[in-house]
VEXDREN-2710 file (C-alpha; in Angstrom, 1 decimal):
% VEXDREN-2710
k/r/px/py/pz
1/SER/-10.6/-12.4/19.1
2/LEU/-11.4/-15.6/20.8
3/ARG/-13.0/-15.9/24.2
4/VAL/-13.0/-19.2/26.1
5/GLU/-15.5/-19.8/29.0
6/TYR/-15.5/-23.2/30.5
7/SER/-17.0/-24.4/33.9
8/LYS/-17.4/-27.9/35.1
9/TYR/-18.2/-29.9/38.3
10/VAL/-15.5/-32.5/39.2
11/LEU/-16.1/-35.4/41.4
12/ASP/-18.6/-34.4/44.2
13/ASN/-17.4/-31.1/45.5
14/PHE/-15.0/-29.6/43.1
15/TYR/-15.7/-26.8/40.5
16/VAL/-13.5/-25.5/37.7
17/GLN/-14.1/-22.1/36.2
18/LEU/-12.1/-20.7/33.2
19/ASP/-12.7/-17.2/31.4
20/GLY/-10.0/-16.0/29.0
21/LYS/-9.7/-14.0/26.0
22/ALA/-6.9/-13.9/23.1
23/THR/-6.9/-11.0/20.7
24/GLY/-5.0/-10.2/17.5
25/PHE/-5.0/-6.8/16.1
26/TRP/-5.2/-6.2/12.3
27/GLY/-2.9/-3.8/10.8
28/GLU/-5.3/-0.8/10.5
29/ASP/-6.2/-1.2/14.4
30/HIS/-4.8/1.4/16.5
31/ARG/-3.4/-1.1/18.9
32/HIS/-1.6/-3.2/16.2
33/GLY/1.8/-1.4/16.1
34/ALA/1.9/-1.0/20.0
35/GLU/0.8/-4.4/21.1
36/GLY/0.2/-6.8/18.0
37/GLU/-1.8/-9.3/20.3
38/ASP/-3.2/-9.6/23.8
39/PHE/-4.0/-12.3/26.1
40/LEU/-6.3/-11.6/29.1
41/VAL/-7.5/-14.0/31.8
42/SER/-10.2/-12.9/34.1
43/GLN/-11.1/-16.2/35.9
44/ALA/-9.1/-19.3/36.2
45/TYR/-9.8/-21.1/39.5
46/LEU/-10.7/-24.3/41.4
47/GLN/-13.3/-24.3/43.8
48/THR/-14.2/-26.9/46.5
49/SER/-16.8/-26.9/49.1
50/PHE/-17.8/-28.8/52.4
51/GLY/-20.6/-28.2/54.7
52/HIS/-21.3/-24.3/54.6
53/THR/-17.8/-23.4/53.4
54/ALA/-16.6/-22.8/49.9
55/ILE/-12.8/-22.3/49.0
56/ARG/-11.6/-20.8/45.7
57/ALA/-7.9/-20.7/44.6
58/GLY/-6.5/-19.3/41.3
59/PHE/-7.0/-16.3/39.1
60/GLN/-10.1/-14.4/40.3
61/SER/-11.7/-11.0/39.8
62/LEU/-13.6/-9.8/42.9
63/PRO/-16.6/-7.4/42.4
64/TRP/-17.6/-5.3/45.3
65/GLY/-20.2/-2.7/45.5
66/GLU/-23.1/-1.3/43.4
67/SER/-21.9/1.6/41.2
68/ILE/-21.1/1.3/37.6
69/LEU/-19.9/4.8/37.2
70/ALA/-17.0/4.8/39.6
71/PRO/-15.0/2.4/42.2
72/ILE/-16.5/3.3/45.5
73/THR/-16.0/0.0/47.2
74/ASP/-15.1/-2.0/44.0
75/GLU/-11.4/-1.4/44.5
76/VAL/-9.9/-5.0/44.8
77/SER/-9.7/-5.8/41.2
78/PRO/-7.7/-3.6/38.5
79/ARG/-9.2/-2.8/35.2
80/ASP/-8.4/-3.0/31.6
81/ASN/-8.6/0.7/30.5
82/ARG/-6.9/0.4/27.1
83/GLU/-10.2/0.9/25.1
84/LEU/-11.7/4.2/25.9
85/PHE/-15.2/3.4/25.1
86/ASN/-15.7/0.0/26.8
87/PHE/-17.9/0.8/29.9
88/ASN/-18.6/-3.0/30.9
89/LEU/-17.2/-3.4/34.2
90/GLU/-17.6/-7.2/34.2
91/GLU/-15.3/-7.4/31.2
92/LEU/-12.9/-4.8/32.5
93/ARG/-11.9/-6.5/35.6
94/ILE/-8.4/-8.2/35.5
95/GLY/-8.0/-11.4/37.2
96/GLN/-5.3/-11.6/40.1
97/PRO/-4.0/-14.8/42.1
98/MET/-6.3/-15.1/45.1
99/LEU/-7.5/-17.3/47.8
100/VAL/-11.1/-16.7/48.7
101/VAL/-13.1/-18.4/51.5
102/ASP/-16.9/-18.1/51.8
103/GLN/-18.8/-19.1/54.9
104/PHE/-22.6/-19.3/54.7
105/SER/-25.0/-19.2/57.6
106/GLY/-28.2/-18.1/58.6
107/TRP/-27.0/-14.8/60.1
108/GLY/-25.3/-14.0/56.7
109/SER/-22.4/-14.9/54.6
110/VAL/-18.8/-14.0/55.3
111/SER/-16.2/-13.8/52.4
112/MET/-12.3/-13.4/53.1
113/PHE/-9.8/-12.9/50.4
114/PHE/-6.0/-13.0/50.1
115/ASN/-3.9/-11.6/47.2
116/PRO/-0.2/-12.4/47.5
117/ARG/0.6/-9.7/44.8
118/ALA/-1.5/-7.0/43.6
119/SER/-1.8/-6.2/40.0
120/PHE/-2.3/-2.7/38.4
121/ASN/-4.8/-1.2/35.9
122/ASN/-3.8/-1.7/32.2
123/ASN/-3.7/1.9/30.7
124/PRO/-3.3/2.7/26.9
125/GLU/-0.1/1.9/25.5
126/ARG/2.0/4.7/23.9
127/GLY/1.3/4.8/20.1
128/THR/-2.5/3.9/20.5
129/ALA/-5.3/6.1/19.9
130/PHE/-6.2/6.6/23.5
131/SER/-2.7/7.2/24.9
132/PHE/-2.6/10.9/26.2
133/ASP/0.2/10.2/28.8
134/ARG/3.5/12.2/27.6
135/PHE/5.4/11.5/30.8
136/ARG/8.9/10.2/30.9
137/TYR/8.9/7.6/33.6
138/ARG/12.0/6.3/35.5
139/SER/12.3/2.4/35.0
140/GLU/12.2/1.5/38.6
141/VAL/9.0/1.7/40.6
142/GLY/9.1/2.8/44.2
143/GLY/6.9/2.8/47.1
144/GLU/5.2/-0.1/48.9
145/THR/7.3/-3.3/48.7
146/ASP/4.6/-5.4/50.4
147/LEU/2.1/-6.0/47.5
148/SER/-0.2/-8.3/49.4
149/GLU/-3.8/-7.5/49.7
150/TYR/-6.6/-8.9/52.1
151/GLY/-10.0/-8.2/53.3
152/ALA/-13.4/-9.6/54.4
153/SER/-17.1/-8.7/53.7
154/TRP/-20.2/-9.7/55.5
155/ARG/-23.5/-9.8/53.5
156/LYS/-27.1/-10.4/54.8
157/THR/-30.2/-10.9/52.4
158/PHE/-33.6/-9.8/53.3
159/THR/-36.8/-10.2/51.5
160/ARG/-36.6/-7.0/49.7
161/GLY/-33.0/-6.3/49.6
162/ASP/-29.4/-7.0/51.1
163/VAL/-26.8/-5.1/52.9
164/THR/-22.9/-5.7/52.8
165/PHE/-20.2/-4.4/54.9
166/MET/-16.5/-4.5/53.7
167/THR/-13.0/-3.8/55.1
168/ALA/-9.7/-4.2/53.2
169/SER/-6.1/-3.3/53.0
170/LEU/-5.2/-2.8/49.5
171/VAL/-2.5/-1.3/46.9
172/ASP/-3.9/1.4/44.7
173/ASN/-4.7/0.1/41.2
174/ASP/-3.2/3.0/39.8
175/TYR/0.5/4.1/40.5
176/ALA/1.2/7.4/42.4
177/LEU/3.1/9.8/40.4
178/SER/5.7/12.5/41.4
179/MET/7.7/14.7/39.3
180/ASN/11.5/15.1/39.4
181/GLU/13.6/18.2/38.9
182/ASP/14.9/16.7/35.5
183/GLY/11.4/16.3/34.2
184/THR/11.2/12.6/34.6
185/VAL/8.3/11.0/36.7
186/ASN/8.5/8.4/39.5
187/ARG/5.8/5.7/39.7
188/GLU/5.1/4.7/43.4
189/ARG/3.0/1.8/44.7
190/ALA/0.7/3.1/47.4
191/ARG/-1.2/1.3/50.2
192/PHE/-4.5/2.4/51.7
193/SER/-7.1/0.9/53.8
194/MET/-10.9/0.9/52.9
195/ASN/-13.9/0.5/55.1
196/GLY/-17.4/0.5/53.5
197/PHE/-20.9/-0.8/53.0
198/SER/-23.4/-1.1/50.2
199/PHE/-27.2/-2.0/50.1
200/ASN/-30.0/-2.7/47.7
201/TYR/-33.7/-2.2/48.3
202/ALA/-36.6/-3.1/46.1
203/PHE/-40.1/-1.6/46.4
204/SER/-42.8/-1.5/43.6
205/ASP/-41.2/-1.1/40.5
206/PHE/-38.0/0.5/41.8
207/VAL/-34.7/-0.5/43.2
208/LEU/-32.6/1.7/45.6
209/ARG/-29.0/1.1/45.5
210/GLY/-26.2/2.9/47.7
211/GLU/-22.7/2.6/49.0
212/ALA/-20.2/4.4/50.8
213/ALA/-16.4/4.0/51.8
214/TRP/-13.9/5.5/54.0
215/LYS/-10.5/5.4/52.4
216/GLN/-7.4/6.3/54.5
217/ASP/-4.1/7.3/53.0
218/LEU/-5.2/7.8/49.5
219/PRO/-2.5/9.5/47.3
220/PHE/-3.3/12.8/45.6
221/ASN/-1.3/15.1/43.7
222/THR/-0.3/18.8/44.2
223/ALA/0.0/21.3/41.3
224/GLU/3.5/20.6/41.1
225/LEU/2.8/16.9/40.7
226/GLN/4.0/15.8/44.1
227/VAL/2.2/13.1/46.2
228/VAL/0.3/14.1/49.3
229/LYS/-1.8/11.5/51.3
230/ARG/-5.4/12.4/52.4
231/ASP/-8.4/10.4/53.7
232/ALA/-11.5/10.4/51.5
233/VAL/-15.2/9.4/52.0
234/ASP/-16.8/8.2/48.8
235/ALA/-20.5/7.8/48.3
236/TYR/-23.0/6.7/45.8
237/LEU/-26.8/6.6/45.5
238/GLY/-28.8/5.2/42.5
239/LEU/-32.5/4.6/41.8
240/GLU/-33.5/2.2/39.2
241/TYR/-37.0/1.9/37.5
242/GLN/-38.1/-1.0/35.5
243/ALA/-41.2/0.1/33.5
244/SER/-41.6/-3.4/31.9
245/SER/-39.6/-6.5/31.3
246/THR/-37.4/-4.8/28.8
247/PRO/-36.6/-1.1/29.4
248/THR/-34.8/0.0/32.6
249/LEU/-34.2/3.5/33.6
250/SER/-31.7/4.5/36.3
251/VAL/-30.3/7.8/37.8
252/GLU/-27.1/7.9/39.8
253/ALA/-25.1/10.2/41.9
254/ILE/-21.7/10.0/43.1
255/ASN/-19.6/12.3/45.6
256/GLN/-16.0/12.2/46.7
257/HIS/-15.2/14.2/49.8
258/VAL/-11.4/14.7/50.4
259/SER/-10.8/15.2/54.2
260/ASP/-8.3/17.9/55.4
261/SER/-8.3/19.2/51.7
262/THR/-6.2/22.4/51.2
263/ALA/-5.2/24.4/48.2
264/GLU/-2.3/22.1/47.7
265/VAL/-4.4/19.2/46.5
266/ALA/-5.0/19.7/42.9
END
């Protein structure tokens, strides 16, 4: 593979950022027959700033939240899940065309984004080692037709930590799936809204991290593989201990609570 990372300041108040990777698979690699080669761009944008305002336009990945185990509030950018044992979230995020505006002030920083067309997670291709999907999908994709996404966050930094509040209207990064009578499966684009917050707090040699999100109209499946919509409250709490400059120990806990859950929710 060849990865290119490039950044440069242009004139007085313009900044260019590029991060992309091209991969070719050798004959013995499990992805060779199914894909052959792959091109992935996570960042390719132009930024300008004036006063206390910064504007970025182009392909971008937008990280939200603190958890490294599950997407609690980190629901904006889709992920590349084709390699089962890659857990580096910074490398897994897929860039999307976005307009992002950041406003900085003494009472905190506000960030707003708009994505005209949402992308979806890259899952393992059929024929690769990590493809366990045996469904027969119908070619057309249904559900939501408006694929725009938008949201905002406010962040305030203190001496020992920070707190962030977020709200967004998003298209789920995974398709909702429903089974037909003939055994084929429909893929549907599903919109949901999210309101959440995250925080960091440092004391002694420890850092306490947490986040929570209320997600409305998330798609879930029944045992018959039919789609039902429910609200969910996801929460995360983590404690990190840095014994010295090198080793770091951490423990994390995550809980997802499905509101109005019944036996039909599988």
